C-alpha positions in Angstrom: -98.7 -34.3 29.5 -99.6 -31.6 27.1 -103.4 -32.7 27.3 -103.2 -32.7 31.1 -101.8 -29.3 31.2 -104.3 -27.6 28.9 -107.1 -29.2 30.9 -105.6 -27.9 34.1 -105.3 -24.2 32.6 -108.9 -24.6 31.5 -110.2 -25.7 34.8 -108.1 -23.2 36.9 -110.5 -20.4 36.6 -113.5 -22.4 37.4 -111.5 -23.8 40.6 -110.6 -20.6 41.4 -113.9 -19.1 41.2 -115.3 -22.0 43.2 -112.7 -21.2 46.0 -113.3 -17.5 46.1 -117.3 -18.1 46.5 -116.8 -20.8 49.3 -114.5 -18.4 51.0 -116.8 -15.4 50.6 -120.2 -17.2 51.2 -118.9 -20.2 53.5 -122.4 -20.7 55.0 -124.5 -20.2 52.0 -122.3 -22.1 49.7 -119.6 -24.1 51.1 -121.9 -25.6 54.1 -124.5 -27.0 51.7 -121.9 -28.4 49.3 -120.0 -29.9 52.3 -123.3 -31.4 53.4 -124.1 -32.8 49.9 -120.6 -34.6 49.6 -121.0 -36.2 53.1 -122.0 -39.7 51.9 -119.3 -39.9 49.3 -116.0 -40.2 51.4 -113.0 -40.8 49.3 -114.9 -42.1 46.1 -114.7 -38.2 45.0 -111.1 -37.6 45.6 -108.1 -35.8 44.0 -105.6 -37.5 45.8 -104.6 -40.5 48.0 -104.4 -38.4 51.2 -107.1 -38.9 53.9 -107.7 -35.2 53.1 -107.9 -35.5 49.7 -111.5 -36.1 49.1 -113.7 -33.3 47.7 -115.7 -33.2 51.0 -112.6 -32.7 53.0 -111.4 -29.8 50.6 -114.6 -28.2 50.8 -114.4 -28.6 54.7 -111.2 -26.7 54.6 -112.5 -23.9 52.5 -115.6 -23.8 54.7 -113.5 -23.6 57.9 -111.2 -21.1 56.4 -114.1 -18.7 55.3 -115.8 -18.9 58.6 -112.7 -18.1 60.5 -112.1 -15.1 58.3 -115.6 -14.0 58.9 -115.2 -14.2 62.7 -111.9 -12.4 62.4 -113.3 -9.6 60.4 -116.6 -9.3 62.2 -118.1 -9.8 65.6 -119.8 -13.2 66.0 -123.2 -11.3 65.6 -126.2 -10.7 67.3 -128.3 -13.9 68.2 -125.3 -16.1 68.5 -124.7 -17.2 72.2 -122.0 -19.7 72.9 -123.5 -23.2 72.7 -122.6 -25.4 75.7 -121.4 -28.1 73.2 -118.3 -25.9 72.1 -116.3 -26.2 75.3 -117.2 -29.7 75.8 -115.9 -30.7 72.2 -112.8 -28.4 72.6 -112.1 -30.2 75.7 -112.5 -33.6 74.2 -110.2 -32.6 71.4 -107.5 -31.5 73.8 -107.7 -34.7 75.8 -107.4 -36.8 72.5 -104.2 -34.6 71.7 -102.9 -35.1 75.2 -103.1 -39.0 75.0 -100.2 -38.9 72.5 -98.0 -38.5 75.4 -98.6 -41.8 76.8 -100.1 -43.6 73.6 -99.3 -47.1 72.7 -98.8 -46.0 69.1 -98.0 -42.2 69.0 -98.2 -42.3 65.2 -101.6 -43.5 65.0 -102.7 -41.1 67.7 -101.4 -38.1 65.7 -103.1 -39.5 62.5 -106.5 -39.9 64.1 -106.1 -36.5 65.9 -105.7 -34.8 62.5 -109.2 -36.2 61.4 -110.9 -35.7 64.4 -109.4 -32.2 64.8 -110.6 -31.1 61.4 -114.3 -32.2 62.2 -114.5 -30.7 65.5 -113.0 -27.4 64.3 -115.5 -27.2 61.7 -118.3 -27.8 64.1 -117.0 -25.2 66.4 -116.7 -22.4 63.8 -120.2 -23.2 62.3 -121.5 -22.9 65.9 -120.1 -19.4 66.4 -121.7 -18.2 63.2 -124.8 -16.4 62.8 -127.4 -18.0 60.6 -130.8 -17.5 59.5 -133.6 -19.9 58.1 -132.5 -19.6 54.5 -129.0 -21.0 55.2 -130.7 -23.7 57.3 -132.8 -24.7 54.4 -129.8 -24.9 52.1 -128.0 -27.2 54.3 -131.1 -29.4 54.5 -131.2 -29.3 50.8 -127.7 -30.3 50.4 -128.0 -33.2 52.8 -131.2 -34.2 50.6 -129.2 -33.6 47.3 -126.2 -35.8 48.6 -128.3 -38.7 49.9 -130.2 -38.7 46.6 -127.0 -38.9 44.6 -125.5 -41.7 46.6 -128.8 -43.7 46.3 -128.7 -43.1 42.5 -124.9 -44.2 42.6 -126.0 -47.5 44.3 -128.8 -48.1 42.0 -126.3 -47.5 38.9 -124.3 -50.3 40.3 -127.1 -52.5 41.2 -129.0 -52.1 37.9 -126.4 -51.6 35.2 -123.1 -53.0 36.6 -124.9 -56.1 38.1 -124.3 -55.6 41.8 -122.3 -53.8 44.5 -118.6 -53.8 45.3 -117.2 -56.5 47.4 -115.7 -55.9 50.6 -112.5 -57.8 49.7 -110.1 -55.3 48.1 -109.5 -55.9 44.5 -112.4 -58.2 43.8 -114.5 -55.4 42.1 -118.4 -55.6 41.6 -120.0 -59.0 42.7 -123.5 -60.1 43.0 -123.5 -60.5 46.8 -121.8 -57.2 47.6 -123.3 -54.5 49.7 -124.0 -50.9 48.9 -121.4 -48.6 50.6 -118.3 -50.9 50.4 -116.7 -48.3 48.3 -118.0 -45.3 50.0 -118.3 -45.1 53.9 -118.8 -48.9 54.4 -122.2 -50.4 54.5 -123.0 -49.8 58.1 -121.9 -46.1 58.1 -123.4 -45.7 54.9 -126.7 -46.6 56.0 -126.6 -44.2 58.9 -125.7 -41.2 56.5 -128.9 -41.8 54.8 -131.1 -41.4 58.0 -130.6 -37.5 58.4 -131.8 -36.7 54.8 -134.5 -39.1 55.2 -136.0 -37.5 58.1 -135.6 -34.2 56.6 -137.7 -35.4 53.8 -140.2 -37.2 55.8 -140.8 -34.1 57.8 -141.4 -32.0 54.8 -143.9 -34.5 53.3 -146.3 -33.7 55.8 -145.3 -29.9 56.2 -145.1 -28.8 52.5 -147.6 -26.4 51.4 -149.3 -28.3 48.4 -150.1 -32.0 47.6 -147.7 -32.3 44.9 -144.8 -31.1 46.8 -145.8 -33.5 49.7 -145.8 -36.5 47.3 -142.4 -35.5 45.9 -140.7 -35.5 49.5 -142.5 -38.8 50.3 -140.9 -40.3 47.1 -137.6 -38.8 48.1 -138.0 -40.6 51.5 -138.8 -43.7 49.8 -135.5 -43.5 47.8 -133.5 -42.6 51.0 -135.1 -45.7 52.9 -134.2 -47.9 49.8 -130.4 -46.6 50.2 -130.6 -48.1 53.7 -132.0 -51.3 52.7 -129.2 -51.6 50.0 -126.6 -51.7 52.5 -128.0 -54.6 54.2 -127.2 -52.9 57.6 -129.3 -54.0 60.6 -128.0 -51.1 62.7 -129.1 -48.6 59.9 -132.6 -50.0 59.9 -132.6 -49.9 63.7 -131.4 -46.0 63.6 -134.1 -45.5 60.9 -136.8 -47.0 63.0 -135.5 -44.8 66.0 -135.6 -41.5 63.8 -139.0 -42.1 62.5 -140.4 -42.9 66.1 -138.8 -39.5 67.4 -140.0 -37.6 64.6 -143.5 -38.8 65.0 -143.5 -38.2 68.7 -142.1 -34.5 68.6 -144.0 -33.5 65.2 -146.0 -30.1 65.7 -148.4 -31.1 63.0 -149.0 -34.3 60.8 -148.3 -36.7 63.5 -151.1 -39.1 62.0 -149.5 -39.2 58.5 -145.8 -39.6 59.9 -147.2 -42.6 61.8 -148.9 -44.1 58.8 -145.8 -43.3 56.6 -143.4 -44.7 59.3 -145.2 -48.1 59.7 -145.5 -48.6 55.9 -141.9 -48.1 55.6 -140.8 -50.3 58.4 -143.2 -53.1 57.1 -141.6 -52.7 53.7 -138.0 -52.7 55.0 -138.8 -55.8 57.3 -140.2 -57.5 54.2 -136.9 -56.6 52.3 -134.5 -57.8 55.0 -136.4 -61.2 55.4 -137.1 -61.9 51.7 -134.3 -60.1 50.0 -135.9 -59.3 46.6 -133.4 -58.6 43.7 -130.6 -59.3 46.2 -131.5 -56.4 48.2 -130.3 -56.6 52.0 -128.3 -59.5 51.2 -125.3 -60.1 53.1 -122.7 -63.0 53.6 -121.2 -63.0 57.0 -118.0 -64.8 57.0 -117.8 -65.9 60.9 -114.2 -67.0 60.6 -112.8 -64.0 58.9 -113.5 -61.3 61.5 -114.7 -60.8 65.1 -118.3 -60.1 65.6 -119.4 -57.2 67.8 -119.9 -59.3 70.9 -116.3 -60.7 70.5 -115.0 -57.1 70.2 -117.0 -55.8 73.1 -115.8 -58.7 75.3 -112.2 -58.2 74.4 -112.6 -54.4 75.0 -114.3 -54.9 78.5 -111.4 -57.2 79.2 -108.7 -54.6 78.4 -110.7 -51.9 80.5 -109.0 -52.6 83.8 -105.7 -51.6 82.2 -106.7 -48.7 80.1 -110.1 -47.1 80.9 -108.4 -44.8 83.7 -106.3 -42.8 81.4 -106.6 -44.4 77.9 -104.5 -46.1 75.5 -104.1 -43.1 73.2 -106.5 -42.0 70.4 -106.6 -44.4 67.4 -104.9 -47.2 69.2 -108.0 -49.7 69.8 -106.7 -52.1 67.2 -103.4 -52.4 69.1 -105.4 -52.9 72.3 -107.3 -55.5 70.9 -104.5 -57.6 69.5 -102.8 -57.6 72.8 -106.0 -58.5 74.7 -107.6 -61.1 72.4 -105.6 -64.1 73.3 -106.6 -63.7 77.0 -110.3 -63.9 76.1 -111.6 -67.3 75.5 -113.4 -67.7 72.3 -112.6 -64.1 70.9 -111.8 -64.2 67.3 -108.5 -63.0 65.8 -109.3 -59.7 63.7 -108.6 -60.1 59.9 -108.8 -57.1 57.4 -108.7 -53.3 58.0 -112.4 -52.9 58.4 -112.6 -55.4 61.4 -110.2 -53.0 63.7 -113.0 -51.0 65.0 -114.6 -50.9 68.5 -118.2 -50.9 66.9 -119.3 -48.9 69.9 -118.1 -45.1 70.6 -118.8 -45.5 74.2 -116.2 -48.4 74.5 -113.9 -46.6 71.9 -113.8 -43.6 74.2 -113.1 -45.5 77.4 -110.3 -47.5 75.9 -108.7 -44.8 74.0 -109.2 -41.6 76.0 -110.2 -43.1 79.3 -112.8 -42.0 81.8 -112.4 -38.5 81.2 -113.0 -38.8 77.6 -116.0 -41.1 78.2 -117.5 -38.5 80.3 -116.9 -35.6 77.7 -118.2 -37.7 75.0 -121.5 -38.2 76.9 -121.7 -34.8 77.9 -121.2 -33.5 74.4 -123.9 -35.6 73.0 -126.3 -35.0 76.0 -126.0 -31.3 75.4 -126.8 -31.5 72.1 -129.9 -33.5 72.8 -131.0 -31.1 75.4 -130.5 -28.1 72.9 -132.3 -30.1 70.3 -135.3 -30.8 72.6 -135.5 -27.2 73.4 -136.0 -26.1 69.8 -139.3 -24.6 68.9 -141.9 -27.2 67.6 -141.3 -26.2 63.9 -137.6 -26.8 64.0 -137.3 -29.6 66.5 -138.3 -32.5 64.3 -135.4 -33.3 62.0 -132.4 -32.2 64.2 -133.6 -34.2 67.2 -134.6 -37.4 65.3 -131.5 -37.4 63.3 -129.3 -36.9 66.2 -131.1 -39.6 68.1 -130.7 -42.0 65.1 -126.9 -41.1 65.1 -126.6 -41.8 68.9 -128.4 -45.1 68.4 -126.0 -46.1 65.6 -123.0 -45.2 67.6 -124.1 -48.0 69.9 -122.9 -50.5 67.0 -120.7 -48.5 65.1 -117.3 -46.4 65.4 -118.4 -43.4 63.7 -117.0 -40.5 65.6 -114.5 -39.9 62.6 -117.1 -39.7 60.0 -118.8 -36.4 58.6 -122.3 -37.7 59.0 -121.9 -37.8 62.7 -120.9 -34.3 62.8 -123.5 -33.2 60.2 -126.2 -34.3 62.7 -124.6 -32.2 65.6 -124.3 -29.3 63.2 -128.0 -29.4 62.1 -129.0 -29.2 65.9 -126.6 -26.2 66.5 -127.7 -24.4 63.3 -131.3 -24.9 64.3 -130.6 -23.6 67.8 -128.9 -20.4 66.4 -132.0 -19.9 63.9 -134.3 -20.1 66.9 -132.1 -17.5 69.0 -131.9 -15.1 65.9 -135.6 -15.1 65.4 -136.4 -14.8 69.1 -134.1 -11.8 69.3 -135.7 -10.3 66.0 -139.1 -10.7 67.6 -138.3 -9.3 70.9 -138.4 -5.5 70.0 -141.9 -5.8 68.6 -143.1 -7.0 72.1 -141.4 -4.0 74.0 -143.2 -0.6 74.4 -142.4 2.1 71.8 -139.3 4.3 72.7 -141.5 7.1 73.0 -143.5 5.6 75.7 -140.3 4.6 77.8 -139.1 7.2 80.4 -135.4 7.3 81.4 -134.7 5.8 84.6 -134.7 8.3 87.6 -137.4 10.5 86.0 -141.1 10.6 86.6 
C-alpha cells in the first residue's frame, strides 16, 4: 500500500501536467494523442469502466478543452458550420429519444453514453479553427498509433508465439487473430486503413527520396497489420481506399497505382497461402451466426421495428426474439456475435427509418465535403472515409473511435481549406487606398 501511495504521489505532478497541457492545447496536443490511442481500445486502461481507457480519458480532456476554448473565444474566422454537425446532433437526439419505447432501456442508456461521447467530441472539433500544422499533427498521431499497434501485434506473433484467442481466458494461441484483445480483428483491420492511406499518400508527395521510402515502408507495415487480423472486410476496405486514393490523387498517380497493385497482390498471396500463420482464421460455424444469417433475421424483424426502432443498443434482443421464426438461422453464442454486422441494418432496427435516413445523410454530407476539398488535401480524408463506409457494410462500427476519426479528418481538412481560402482572399482584393466609399465618385 505504501509503495502504491509513493508511486501515485510521484506520478501526480506528471499526470497533472498532462491534464493542463491537454486542456490548454486541445487541438495541438490532446487530439493527436487521442488519434494515436484509437487502435488500442481498453488494452490501455486505468479501470474496468467503458470510459476507463486512456483514449476515452484523453477524449474527455479534448472535449473539455475545446468547450472551454469555445466559451472563452468566438469560433473564429474560417469556421463555418459543417452540414454534418446538425445531422449528427439530430441522430444523437433520436437515439436518446428511443429510450422512451426501447425494448431494454438500460441497454439504450448504456449505448447512448458511448455514442454521445463520440458525437460530441466530433462536434466540438468541427467547430474549432484549425491550421495545416494541427492537421499534420493529427495525421502523425494516426500514423504513430497504427505503427504502435502493428508493433504490439508483431511482438505477440514473434515473441509470444501467436495472437490471443477469441475465447475469454484461453490466452495466446497459435491460431488466434491480431486484434482479439484490442478492437476485435475486423474492426482492428479497418482502424489500420486510415493511417495506411496517409502514409501511402505521403510516399509519393514527400520532398525527398529517403522520406518517400520511409513512408512506403510504414505503408507496408500497416498493410501487414491488416493481414495479421485475417479480416476479409479489412482487405476489401483497404482495396477501396487505395483505388479512391489513386483516382483522386493530384500527383503521383502512376506510383500509387503501382504500389497499390503490388500491395494487393501480396495481400492476396498471404490470404491464400497464410505464411507464418498470417491471415489464418478458424471459423466455427456452429458457435455463432454468420453475417447472412444475421442479415436475414434483421430483415425479418424489420416490419416490426423499422418504423420507429427497437431502441438504441437492443439489436441482440431483437435477434434473440426473431431468430426462431427464420428457418436455418443460427443461435448466437458469445458476446462478439451479438452485432448487426451492417450499420444500415443496425440503424433501421434500433432507431427506425428516421435514424437510417439521418445516418445516411451524415455520411453522404461528409463524403460531399471530402470530394470538395482542394486536390492537395482530398486524398487521405476521402479514401479513408470511403474505406470506413465500405467496412460499415460488414461491421457494426458506429461506436468505435476510428469511425469518427475518419469523419474528423474530413472536417479538419475542410476547416483548413476554408481558413486558407479566407487568408488568401485579401491578397486578391484591390488595396484599400484604391477603393472608394460607396456613394462617392
